[in-house]
Structure formats: structure tokens, C-alpha cells
A tleap script that builds the chain and sets N, CA, C and O, in Angstrom:
source leaprc.protein.ff14SB
mol = sequence {
  NMET GLY LEU LYS LYS ASP TYR LEU LEU HIE
  LEU LEU GLU GLY TYR LYS LYS ALA ASN GLU
  PHE ILE ALA LEU GLU LYS ARG LYS LYS LEU
  SER GLN MET THR PHE GLU ASP SER LEU HIE
  GLN TYR ASP TYR LEU CYS ASN LEU TYR ALA
  ILE LEU GLU ASP LYS ARG LEU GLU ARG LEU
  GLU SER GLN LYS ILE SER PHE LEU VAL LYS
  ARG ARG LEU ALA LEU ASP ASN ALA GLY GLY
  ILE ARG CLYS
}
set mol.1.N position { -21.809 27.887 -1.085 }
set mol.1.CA position { -21.834 26.555 -1.563 }
set mol.1.C position { -21.219 26.386 -3.009 }
set mol.1.O position { -20.559 25.403 -3.349 }
set mol.2.N position { -21.501 27.408 -3.775 }
set mol.2.CA position { -20.969 27.409 -5.210 }
set mol.2.C position { -19.605 27.459 -5.386 }
set mol.2.O position { -19.038 26.822 -6.274 }
set mol.3.N position { -18.900 28.354 -4.402 }
set mol.3.CA position { -17.579 28.440 -4.418 }
set mol.3.C position { -16.833 27.106 -4.263 }
set mol.3.O position { -15.856 26.822 -4.956 }
set mol.4.N position { -17.369 26.267 -3.271 }
set mol.4.CA position { -16.666 25.015 -2.872 }
set mol.4.C position { -16.794 24.036 -4.100 }
set mol.4.O position { -15.850 23.310 -4.412 }
set mol.5.N position { -17.975 24.036 -4.782 }
set mol.5.CA position { -18.249 23.148 -5.994 }
set mol.5.C position { -17.214 23.570 -7.158 }
set mol.5.O position { -16.615 22.729 -7.827 }
set mol.6.N position { -17.063 25.024 -7.335 }
set mol.6.CA position { -16.163 25.477 -8.359 }
set mol.6.C position { -14.664 25.007 -8.064 }
set mol.6.O position { -13.902 24.534 -8.907 }
set mol.7.N position { -14.387 25.220 -6.735 }
set mol.7.CA position { -12.974 24.693 -6.403 }
set mol.7.C position { -12.801 23.222 -6.555 }
set mol.7.O position { -11.784 22.757 -7.071 }
set mol.8.N position { -13.743 22.506 -6.130 }
set mol.8.CA position { -13.665 20.973 -6.405 }
set mol.8.C position { -13.532 20.705 -7.830 }
set mol.8.O position { -12.627 19.972 -8.228 }
set mol.9.N position { -14.452 21.300 -8.713 }
set mol.9.CA position { -14.297 21.003 -10.209 }
set mol.9.C position { -13.056 21.247 -10.648 }
set mol.9.O position { -12.477 20.460 -11.397 }
set mol.10.N position { -12.502 22.411 -10.204 }
set mol.10.CA position { -11.128 22.876 -10.690 }
set mol.10.C position { -9.982 21.951 -10.290 }
set mol.10.O position { -9.038 21.650 -11.020 }
set mol.11.N position { -10.181 21.543 -9.056 }
set mol.11.CA position { -9.213 20.599 -8.512 }
set mol.11.C position { -9.195 19.317 -9.258 }
set mol.11.O position { -8.123 18.841 -9.633 }
set mol.12.N position { -10.349 18.725 -9.494 }
set mol.12.CA position { -10.534 17.563 -10.275 }
set mol.12.C position { -10.061 17.608 -11.587 }
set mol.12.O position { -9.528 16.638 -12.126 }
set mol.13.N position { -10.239 18.749 -12.157 }
set mol.13.CA position { -9.766 18.933 -13.591 }
set mol.13.C position { -8.213 19.051 -13.654 }
set mol.13.O position { -7.601 18.640 -14.639 }
set mol.14.N position { -7.586 19.620 -12.586 }
set mol.14.CA position { -6.120 19.532 -12.445 }
set mol.14.C position { -5.634 18.109 -12.192 }
set mol.14.O position { -4.551 17.794 -12.686 }
set mol.15.N position { -6.248 17.304 -11.549 }
set mol.15.CA position { -5.844 15.911 -11.337 }
set mol.15.C position { -5.952 15.194 -12.540 }
set mol.15.O position { -5.060 14.394 -12.825 }
set mol.16.N position { -6.963 15.370 -13.330 }
set mol.16.CA position { -7.195 14.718 -14.657 }
set mol.16.C position { -6.021 15.114 -15.594 }
set mol.16.O position { -5.411 14.224 -16.186 }
set mol.17.N position { -5.682 16.431 -15.752 }
set mol.17.CA position { -4.649 16.802 -16.529 }
set mol.17.C position { -3.193 16.167 -16.074 }
set mol.17.O position { -2.368 15.750 -16.887 }
set mol.18.N position { -3.036 16.163 -14.827 }
set mol.18.CA position { -1.790 15.583 -14.294 }
set mol.18.C position { -1.837 14.070 -14.535 }
set mol.18.O position { -0.799 13.520 -14.901 }
set mol.19.N position { -2.808 13.444 -14.384 }
set mol.19.CA position { -2.897 11.944 -14.653 }
set mol.19.C position { -2.661 11.641 -16.135 }
set mol.19.O position { -2.042 10.636 -16.486 }
set mol.20.N position { -3.192 12.572 -17.038 }
set mol.20.CA position { -3.001 12.409 -18.619 }
set mol.20.C position { -1.440 12.615 -18.776 }
set mol.20.O position { -0.768 11.787 -19.391 }
set mol.21.N position { -0.927 13.653 -18.248 }
set mol.21.CA position { 0.585 13.931 -18.433 }
set mol.21.C position { 1.437 12.762 -17.976 }
set mol.21.O position { 2.386 12.367 -18.652 }
set mol.22.N position { 1.081 12.201 -16.797 }
set mol.22.CA position { 1.866 11.095 -16.141 }
set mol.22.C position { 1.790 9.868 -17.100 }
set mol.22.O position { 2.809 9.219 -17.334 }
set mol.23.N position { 0.631 9.557 -17.637 }
set mol.23.CA position { 0.404 8.461 -18.573 }
set mol.23.C position { 1.240 8.684 -19.853 }
set mol.23.O position { 1.857 7.737 -20.341 }
set mol.24.N position { 1.270 9.815 -20.363 }
set mol.24.CA position { 1.876 10.160 -21.522 }
set mol.24.C position { 3.486 9.902 -21.239 }
set mol.24.O position { 4.182 9.297 -22.055 }
set mol.25.N position { 3.975 10.401 -20.057 }
set mol.25.CA position { 5.442 10.142 -19.856 }
set mol.25.C position { 5.734 8.628 -19.642 }
set mol.25.O position { 6.753 8.101 -20.090 }
set mol.26.N position { 4.863 8.014 -18.991 }
set mol.26.CA position { 5.016 6.608 -18.830 }
set mol.26.C position { 5.128 5.704 -20.142 }
set mol.26.O position { 5.934 4.784 -20.285 }
set mol.27.N position { 4.176 6.129 -21.078 }
set mol.27.CA position { 4.192 5.513 -22.328 }
set mol.27.C position { 5.553 5.773 -23.073 }
set mol.27.O position { 6.136 4.855 -23.650 }
set mol.28.N position { 6.032 7.047 -23.040 }
set mol.28.CA position { 7.278 7.427 -23.570 }
set mol.28.C position { 8.474 6.569 -23.042 }
set mol.28.O position { 9.271 5.989 -23.779 }
set mol.29.N position { 8.502 6.559 -21.750 }
set mol.29.CA position { 9.566 5.790 -21.063 }
set mol.29.C position { 9.522 4.329 -21.442 }
set mol.29.O position { 10.529 3.759 -21.863 }
set mol.30.N position { 8.320 3.699 -21.289 }
set mol.30.CA position { 8.229 2.383 -21.543 }
set mol.30.C position { 8.596 2.007 -23.051 }
set mol.30.O position { 9.167 0.943 -23.293 }
set mol.31.N position { 8.290 2.805 -23.944 }
set mol.31.CA position { 8.589 2.615 -25.353 }
set mol.31.C position { 10.155 2.589 -25.714 }
set mol.31.O position { 10.682 1.952 -26.627 }
set mol.32.N position { 10.721 3.364 -24.856 }
set mol.32.CA position { 12.283 3.498 -24.931 }
set mol.32.C position { 13.117 2.499 -24.170 }
set mol.32.O position { 14.348 2.511 -24.192 }
set mol.33.N position { 12.447 1.703 -23.550 }
set mol.33.CA position { 13.181 0.660 -22.672 }
set mol.33.C position { 13.559 -0.546 -23.456 }
set mol.33.O position { 12.768 -1.128 -24.198 }
set mol.34.N position { 14.892 -0.930 -23.250 }
set mol.34.CA position { 15.412 -2.113 -23.787 }
set mol.34.C position { 14.773 -3.474 -23.046 }
set mol.34.O position { 14.137 -3.410 -21.994 }
set mol.35.N position { 15.021 -4.591 -23.699 }
set mol.35.CA position { 14.617 -5.834 -22.878 }
set mol.35.C position { 15.287 -5.882 -21.552 }
set mol.35.O position { 14.678 -6.243 -20.544 }
set mol.36.N position { 16.599 -5.504 -21.542 }
set mol.36.CA position { 17.383 -5.591 -20.346 }
set mol.36.C position { 16.762 -4.716 -19.263 }
set mol.36.O position { 16.555 -5.107 -18.114 }
set mol.37.N position { 16.467 -3.431 -19.751 }
set mol.37.CA position { 15.841 -2.435 -18.805 }
set mol.37.C position { 14.564 -2.914 -18.159 }
set mol.37.O position { 14.272 -2.667 -16.989 }
set mol.38.N position { 13.877 -3.563 -18.934 }
set mol.38.CA position { 12.571 -4.108 -18.632 }
set mol.38.C position { 12.694 -5.161 -17.627 }
set mol.38.O position { 11.990 -5.165 -16.617 }
set mol.39.N position { 13.645 -6.127 -17.900 }
set mol.39.CA position { 13.794 -7.208 -17.004 }
set mol.39.C position { 14.328 -6.867 -15.756 }
set mol.39.O position { 13.976 -7.483 -14.749 }
set mol.40.N position { 15.298 -5.777 -15.703 }
set mol.40.CA position { 15.762 -5.173 -14.450 }
set mol.40.C position { 14.744 -4.699 -13.582 }
set mol.40.O position { 14.663 -5.038 -12.402 }
set mol.41.N position { 13.832 -3.787 -14.249 }
set mol.41.CA position { 12.705 -3.182 -13.689 }
set mol.41.C position { 11.813 -4.267 -12.999 }
set mol.41.O position { 11.443 -4.163 -11.829 }
set mol.42.N position { 11.531 -5.198 -13.727 }
set mol.42.CA position { 10.670 -6.346 -13.186 }
set mol.42.C position { 11.155 -7.051 -12.055 }
set mol.42.O position { 10.430 -7.355 -11.108 }
set mol.43.N position { 12.555 -7.361 -12.140 }
set mol.43.CA position { 13.207 -8.026 -10.940 }
set mol.43.C position { 13.200 -7.137 -9.728 }
set mol.43.O position { 12.994 -7.605 -8.608 }
set mol.44.N position { 13.448 -5.712 -9.963 }
set mol.44.CA position { 13.382 -4.809 -8.836 }
set mol.44.C position { 12.065 -4.671 -8.270 }
set mol.44.O position { 11.985 -4.494 -7.054 }
set mol.45.N position { 10.947 -4.728 -9.020 }
set mol.45.CA position { 9.623 -4.720 -8.424 }
set mol.45.C position { 9.322 -5.814 -7.610 }
set mol.45.O position { 8.789 -5.674 -6.509 }
set mol.46.N position { 9.668 -7.025 -8.141 }
set mol.46.CA position { 9.412 -8.307 -7.524 }
set mol.46.C position { 10.130 -8.386 -6.249 }
set mol.46.O position { 9.532 -8.857 -5.281 }
set mol.47.N position { 11.492 -7.932 -6.115 }
set mol.47.CA position { 12.096 -7.948 -4.890 }
set mol.47.C position { 11.462 -7.015 -3.935 }
set mol.47.O position { 11.252 -7.360 -2.772 }
set mol.48.N position { 11.159 -5.878 -4.374 }
set mol.48.CA position { 10.493 -4.930 -3.515 }
set mol.48.C position { 9.154 -5.394 -2.929 }
set mol.48.O position { 8.783 -5.127 -1.786 }
set mol.49.N position { 8.477 -6.103 -3.809 }
set mol.49.CA position { 7.124 -6.728 -3.269 }
set mol.49.C position { 7.443 -7.706 -2.275 }
set mol.49.O position { 6.694 -7.820 -1.305 }
set mol.50.N position { 8.500 -8.456 -2.396 }
set mol.50.CA position { 8.778 -9.656 -1.488 }
set mol.50.C position { 9.221 -8.981 -0.087 }
set mol.50.O position { 8.832 -9.429 0.991 }
set mol.51.N position { 9.970 -7.995 -0.192 }
set mol.51.CA position { 10.455 -7.335 1.058 }
set mol.51.C position { 9.202 -6.773 1.844 }
set mol.51.O position { 9.066 -6.983 3.050 }
set mol.52.N position { 8.364 -6.103 1.154 }
set mol.52.CA position { 7.157 -5.494 1.771 }
set mol.52.C position { 6.110 -6.472 2.177 }
set mol.52.O position { 5.313 -6.207 3.077 }
set mol.53.N position { 6.100 -7.604 1.521 }
set mol.53.CA position { 5.259 -8.729 1.902 }
set mol.53.C position { 5.779 -9.286 3.243 }
set mol.53.O position { 5.004 -9.405 4.193 }
set mol.54.N position { 7.043 -9.620 3.331 }
set mol.54.CA position { 7.504 -10.161 4.466 }
set mol.54.C position { 7.261 -9.209 5.765 }
set mol.54.O position { 6.972 -9.700 6.856 }
set mol.55.N position { 7.386 -7.945 5.579 }
set mol.55.CA position { 7.184 -7.022 6.722 }
set mol.55.C position { 5.674 -6.946 6.941 }
set mol.55.O position { 5.331 -6.648 8.084 }
set mol.56.N position { 4.727 -7.163 6.052 }
set mol.56.CA position { 3.338 -7.322 6.351 }
set mol.56.C position { 3.023 -8.477 7.298 }
set mol.56.O position { 2.324 -8.431 8.310 }
set mol.57.N position { 3.697 -9.564 6.758 }
set mol.57.CA position { 3.415 -10.870 7.330 }
set mol.57.C position { 3.910 -10.820 8.832 }
set mol.57.O position { 3.271 -11.370 9.728 }
set mol.58.N position { 5.127 -10.102 9.062 }
set mol.58.CA position { 5.654 -9.954 10.444 }
set mol.58.C position { 4.732 -9.176 11.180 }
set mol.58.O position { 4.458 -9.560 12.317 }
set mol.59.N position { 4.202 -8.147 10.733 }
set mol.59.CA position { 3.169 -7.322 11.477 }
set mol.59.C position { 1.973 -7.902 11.854 }
set mol.59.O position { 1.394 -7.653 12.912 }
set mol.60.N position { 1.541 -8.785 10.881 }
set mol.60.CA position { 0.271 -9.593 11.136 }
set mol.60.C position { 0.362 -10.651 12.186 }
set mol.60.O position { -0.528 -10.939 12.987 }
set mol.61.N position { 1.765 -11.295 12.068 }
set mol.61.CA position { 1.908 -12.292 13.048 }
set mol.61.C position { 1.977 -11.692 14.452 }
set mol.61.O position { 1.444 -12.254 15.409 }
set mol.62.N position { 2.689 -10.462 14.563 }
set mol.62.CA position { 2.775 -9.784 15.814 }
set mol.62.C position { 1.319 -9.467 16.404 }
set mol.62.O position { 0.996 -9.669 17.575 }
set mol.63.N position { 0.472 -8.925 15.378 }
set mol.63.CA position { -0.808 -8.555 15.991 }
set mol.63.C position { -1.628 -9.806 16.317 }
set mol.63.O position { -2.500 -9.728 17.182 }
set mol.64.N position { -1.395 -10.961 15.668 }
set mol.64.CA position { -2.119 -12.168 16.025 }
set mol.64.C position { -1.677 -12.637 17.291 }
set mol.64.O position { -2.518 -13.013 18.108 }
set mol.65.N position { -0.336 -12.667 17.588 }
set mol.65.CA position { 0.197 -13.074 18.861 }
set mol.65.C position { -0.338 -12.203 20.150 }
set mol.65.O position { -0.610 -12.633 21.270 }
set mol.66.N position { -0.406 -10.926 19.690 }
set mol.66.CA position { -0.883 -9.885 20.847 }
set mol.66.C position { -2.391 -10.316 21.137 }
set mol.66.O position { -2.795 -10.481 22.288 }
set mol.67.N position { -3.205 -10.489 19.993 }
set mol.67.CA position { -4.556 -10.785 20.255 }
set mol.67.C position { -4.767 -12.154 21.001 }
set mol.67.O position { -5.714 -12.278 21.778 }
set mol.68.N position { -3.962 -13.093 20.785 }
set mol.68.CA position { -4.061 -14.456 21.475 }
set mol.68.C position { -3.730 -14.271 22.877 }
set mol.68.O position { -4.403 -14.855 23.726 }
set mol.69.N position { -2.645 -13.425 23.247 }
set mol.69.CA position { -2.332 -13.260 24.559 }
set mol.69.C position { -3.477 -12.696 25.393 }
set mol.69.O position { -3.914 -13.229 26.412 }
set mol.70.N position { -3.952 -11.466 24.806 }
set mol.70.CA position { -5.061 -10.802 25.419 }
set mol.70.C position { -6.147 -11.630 25.693 }
set mol.70.O position { -6.681 -11.566 26.800 }
set mol.71.N position { -6.603 -12.504 24.721 }
set mol.71.CA position { -7.745 -13.278 24.861 }
set mol.71.C position { -7.375 -14.396 25.875 }
set mol.71.O position { -8.300 -14.923 26.493 }
set mol.72.N position { -6.259 -14.749 26.066 }
set mol.72.CA position { -5.912 -15.844 27.040 }
set mol.72.C position { -5.986 -15.346 28.425 }
set mol.72.O position { -6.430 -16.018 29.356 }
set mol.73.N position { -5.456 -13.936 28.545 }
set mol.73.CA position { -5.524 -13.333 29.863 }
set mol.73.C position { -7.065 -13.044 30.201 }
set mol.73.O position { -7.443 -13.229 31.358 }
set mol.74.N position { -7.882 -12.636 29.315 }
set mol.74.CA position { -9.335 -12.430 29.534 }
set mol.74.C position { -10.016 -13.639 29.995 }
set mol.74.O position { -10.797 -13.639 30.947 }
set mol.75.N position { -9.652 -14.849 29.184 }
set mol.75.CA position { -10.368 -16.120 29.562 }
set mol.75.C position { -9.814 -16.569 31.030 }
set mol.75.O position { -10.533 -17.189 31.814 }
set mol.76.N position { -8.546 -16.220 31.314 }
set mol.76.CA position { -8.065 -16.658 32.623 }
set mol.76.C position { -8.684 -15.887 33.652 }
set mol.76.O position { -8.941 -16.431 34.726 }
set mol.77.N position { -8.956 -14.679 33.452 }
set mol.77.CA position { -9.618 -13.686 34.511 }
set mol.77.C position { -11.033 -14.140 34.692 }
set mol.77.O position { -11.515 -14.176 35.824 }
set mol.78.N position { -11.726 -14.491 33.629 }
set mol.78.CA position { -13.098 -14.889 33.606 }
set mol.78.C position { -13.155 -16.092 34.298 }
set mol.78.O position { -14.130 -16.316 35.016 }
set mol.79.N position { -12.188 -16.961 34.181 }
set mol.79.CA position { -12.283 -18.335 34.843 }
set mol.79.C position { -11.746 -18.277 36.285 }
set mol.79.O position { -11.747 -19.311 36.952 }
set mol.80.N position { -11.296 -17.141 36.793 }
set mol.80.CA position { -10.715 -16.998 38.039 }
set mol.80.C position { -9.386 -17.506 38.233 }
set mol.80.O position { -8.975 -17.694 39.378 }
set mol.81.N position { -8.613 -17.768 37.145 }
set mol.81.CA position { -7.302 -18.271 37.285 }
set mol.81.C position { -6.341 -16.863 37.453 }
set mol.81.O position { -6.439 -15.852 36.757 }
set mol.82.N position { -5.515 -17.063 38.427 }
set mol.82.CA position { -4.459 -15.917 38.741 }
set mol.82.C position { -3.254 -16.521 38.575 }
set mol.82.O position { -3.039 -17.691 38.891 }
set mol.83.N position { -2.287 -15.629 37.992 }
set mol.83.CA position { -0.888 -16.131 38.048 }
set mol.83.C position { -0.043 -15.131 38.780 }
set mol.83.O position { 1.158 -15.341 38.946 }
savepdb mol mol.pdb
quit
């Protein structure tokens, strides 16, 4: 049991160090960005979000339609309606 705990603590310490390094690199990069760079990055992220949101909505609509069809068939079967 002690070995697993030591391994887990070592792993978590590694994640902590990696997160600190990534945060430092982000701060460096952001401090060096021009206004135009920032605006370009913002536009890129907004467009990416819009694309992903459209795909999520399409998937949700598809799941909703599938659910409604299955429910309709179940109700038809329960009511003795055959097609």
C-alpha cells in the first residue's frame, strides 16, 4: 500500500511542477503579444467555439430525434398500433 501512495504523491508532484512551468510559459507568451496578436487569437478562439457549438447542437438534435422516434414506436406498440 505504501508503494502506491508514494507513486501517487510523486505523480502529483510532477503534475504540480508541469502546471507551474506551463503557467510561466503562458505568462511569458501573453506578455509578448501585441494588440493585433491578441485580437487574432481572440477571433480564432471565438470561431473555434462557434464551430464546436454547432456540432454539439447537431448531435443533440440527432439524439433528440432518435429519442422521440423510439418513444413514438414504444407508444404505438403499447397502444396496439401496427404499421
